[in-house]
Every structure is written in C-alpha cells, then in structure tokens.
N, C-alpha and C positions, 0 to 999 in steps of 0.2 A: 687378734688384731683390734687393738682398742680404736676408738673414735680420736684420731690425733691426724691433725693438719699438719704437722710436722714430718710425718712419716711419708716416705717417697717410694713409688713403684715404677718401674719401666718394662712394658710390656711389650714383646715383638708379636707379629701376627694378629694385632688387636683390633684389625678391623673388621674381622667376621669370626662367627663360631664361638670356640671357647675363649679366646684373646678378647673377643668383644665383650661376652658375659662377666670375664674376669674385670676387664676395666671398669665397668659400670659398677659390679660388687665391690671394687676396692674405693671408687668414688665414693659410693654409697656409706662407706664406713670412715669417709674423711679424708682419705688419703689425697695426695697429689700425684697424679698418674701422667704419664707420657705414653700416649697411644701411638705405637708405630707400626706401618705396614708397608708393603710394597705399593699399595693402592693408596695415595693419598687422601683421594676423596673419601674411601670408605671409612680412613682413620679419622680424618675430620669429623664426619657424621658421628662417629662413635663419642669423639671428644665433646661436641656439642652436647649430646646426649647424658655424657658424665656431670658435667656442669662447669664451671668456672676455674675448678682446680686443675683440669685436664688439659693438656696440650696434644697437639698431634703432629707427626713429621713423617716424611716419606723414609723408608729405610729398607734395604735390599741387604738381609742377613749373610748374603754370599760374599758381601764387599766387608772385610775385616776392618779396615781403616775406617770406614763410614761408621761402623758399629761401634768402634773404639771412640771416635770422636762424639757421635750422638750421647752416648752414655756419659762421657765425661762431661760434656755441657750439661746435661740435665741434672747431675750431680753437682756441678760448681754453682749453677743456677740457683739449687734449692740447699745446698750445704751440706747433702748428704744424699747416701744410695743405700735405703732399706731393703729394697727387694728388686730382684729383676726376675721376670718370668720369660723364659727362653721358650717361646710357644709357637712360633712360626715354623711351618712345616707342610708338606705334601704328601699326596698317596700316588702310588705307581702301582697297577696291578694287572695280574694276565699270568699265562703260563710262563715260568723262568725262561724256557726255550724260545718264547716269542719276543722277549722284551731286549730291546737294542742296549749296547753299551752306552750309548749317549742318554738313555733314560736312566740307567743307574749312576751315571755321574751327576746327573740332575738331581737327584734324590739324595744323593750322599752329600752334594753341595751345600742343599738347604737344609735337610734334618740333620746332618751331622755336624758339618762346619759352620751350618748357621748357629746352632746351640754352642759350640766350641767358641765362636769368635764373641757370643755373649758372656761367656764363662770368663773368656782371659782379659775382656776388657773389664767387667766389674769385680771379679776376684782381687785384683791388686787393691783397689779402691777400699773394698771392704776390710781387707788385711789392715791397710792403714787406719780405718776408723776404729778397727777392732769389733765391728758388728756387721749384719748383715745377713739376707737369706737369699740364695740362689734357688731357684724352683724351675726344673728343667721337665718339658712335656715330653714323655715318651707314650706308651701304649700297652695296652695287655700284650699287644703283638712283639713286645718287647721283653715278654717273660716267658713265652711259649711258642709253640709252633702256629703259624699263621699261612697255611698254602693258598696259593694264587696271590698272595700278598709279600711275596719274599722280598723284594727290594725294599718295601716298607718296614718289615720284621727286621731286616739287617739292620737298617739306621736306628730303629728304637732299641735293640738291644745293644747297640753301642752307646746309645744316650743312659741307659739304665748303667752300663759299666762305668761310664765316664762319672755319674753322679754319686753312685754307692762309693765309689773309689776316693772321690774327691771328698764326701763328706767325713770319711774317716780322718783325712789330712787336715780339713778345716776346723774339726771340732775343737781341737785345744786352742785355735787361734781365734774363737769368738764368732767364726762365720758357720752359719747352718746350710746344709744342701739338702734338696729333697727332689725326688724324681716322682712325676705324676703320670700314673700308668691307668687311662681309663679304657674302658670296652667301647662298642659303639654309641657315641653320643649324638644327640639330634642336633645337628648343624648342616650347613649346606655341601661340605666336603662328603656326605655321605652319598649324594646324588650328583656330585659334580664330574664324575669319571675321571679318565686319564686326562693329564694336559694334553691342550688340542695338536701338540706337536708330534705326539706319540699315538699312533693309531695301532692298537692292539687288540686284535679281533678276538683273542680268548680272555677278555677282561670280565670279570664277573659283575653281576648286579650287585654292588657294595652292600646296598640297604639288605637285600633278601640273604645274601651269603654270610654277612656278619650276624646278622638274627639267628641263622641256623647255629653258627658257631658259640656265640655268646649271648643268646637273647635279645629282645627288640631294643631299639636306642634309647638311651636314658635322656631325660630333661637337662639341658645344658645349663640351666639354672640352679637346678637340685643339685648338679655335679660340682658347681663351682661353689655353692655353698659348704657342700661336705669337703671341698678340697680346703677351703680357706680354715675350717674347723682343724683339719687336720696339721696344716700349717702352724697353727696355734700352738699344738701340741708337738712340734717339731719332729712329725713322722717322717721317716725315711722314704720308704717305698709307699706311695700313696695309691691303691687300687679301688676303682670305682667301676659301677657301683657294688653293693653288697654281693650280688651274686657273681660278680666278677673276681672279687676276693675269694669265694667259694671255688670258682675254677681254677684260680691262680694256686691255692692250696692243694686242691685236690691233683694238679699237675706235679705238683712238686713229692706228693707221697705216691702217686700212680701215674707215672707219665706215660705208660704202656697203654692206659684207659685214655686219656686225653687223646692221644697217638690215634686210636682206633676211632673216637669220636669225630676227630678232625678229618679222617679219611672218608667217613660216611658222608659228612657234609661237603666234602670236595666231590665226591662221586656224584650226588645229587646236583650239585651246581654245573659240573661239566655236563650232565645230561641236559639241564635248562638252558645251558648255551648252545649246545648243539642240537 
C-alpha cells in the first residue's frame, strides 16, 4: 500500500479494536478513510485521531440499505473505492445448550449478514472500476474448532467460505478478496463478555480461555501492520500471529491432535467456571 491520498478505504466497526487500529494505520499511509461504526461518538474520535482525510459515520451493518448507501456515497465523493474492510463483529460465548436462539440470530445478523452487506455493496462498484480489494475479518475460530465459542465459530467459518469462494470468482475481473483470521488480539472485545441482553452463565473468561487455546493476546498494532503487509502481497487467508499460522497448519495435518488439545483446554475452563 503506497502513500497515496487518492486511495480510499471504507472500514466497518472502526470505532474500536482492530477497526480503530486499521483506520489509524490506513490514514498513516495517506489514504482517505471512512470510519464507520454503530457508535458514532467512537467513530468520530477515531476519525479525529486519523487526521483531516478521515470521516466518520454511524452505521449498523445489519441494515443492508444503509450499508449500500453509505459505501456508494463514500465512493462517489472520492471518485473510487479501493478497499473495503468488513470488520464489524461481535462475540457470543458459552455452552451451546445454554445459548438462546435469539443470540444465534444476533451474531449471524452482524457477523455474517453484516459482512455480506458490505460485500454486496462494494463488489459491483469494484467490478465496474476494474479494481479493488475486499477484506473480510474472520478469525482463527473460522479455521478450526472453538468450543464455548460455537456461535462465533459458526459465523467466522461462513466468512472464510464466502471470502475464499468469491476470491476465485473475482480474480479474473480485477478484484482482490482476502480474509483475515487472527487469533486472540489485545482489544476491548476480549474483556467485554456477551452482549448485555444475553445472560449466559456458562460463558468462559475469554482472555483466559483463548490464551489456553492459542497463546496470549497479540498486539493489535503489530497485527494490523502485518495484515497490511500481507494485503500488499494479495494473500488469500491471512492468519496472525505466526504461532496462529502454526496452529492452523497443525490442524490441517493433524486434526485429531488439535481436537485433543481443545478438549483439554475446554475441560480446564469448565472447572474454572464451576
């Protein structure tokens, strides 16, 4: 990614965590960035920190029409759409038997449809331009088992499937597609727990459990730096940090071993919860 003020990037979930770090990093590279988030105040604070080329908007990614209008307006204002980062998402955790249907619907609406809405808004514009890069945030949980995070894993596996399939379709038409699959990253999401409306008594301590599964949380700034370097190389599935890539490859070659390790971590977490 070169220093070019003509390059544009639209970021969802840009008010905190990975989206915030992404917006700051993209702006530092001279890009024109739209920071979108369901929390307008958070988005505005990030946009101010990004500098004069950044703007902020309130956006609920569950609203397909709002996503379409917002992305089209941003592209029209700037004459192009180079990147879209479909990054907004939530986590819901606990024993599958304790999670109500409404919670499953909520996470599917945000983590799957929220990404899909961004793709369906941006992809036609990028096809018309003949260029562009769609970057969808999934997770290491989208590439293997994630006990006690089954709703999250469900949605992230879907995002991986969407991204890798669309990548093949889009390649000959000038559009790039990548999927970002981080392990635990040092962001507020690690300590936020389930959404307030869902009281799930079997929810794990996310920081403790994810550390047991995949190692200690990784710096969000380092994560974003390595993500952008991978996008420069048009990588398809971007797994970070390096130890997470090792775990992913291990799971592909020795799935039974990863399952055994996951069972052990699950057993320890259940003891800690109870």
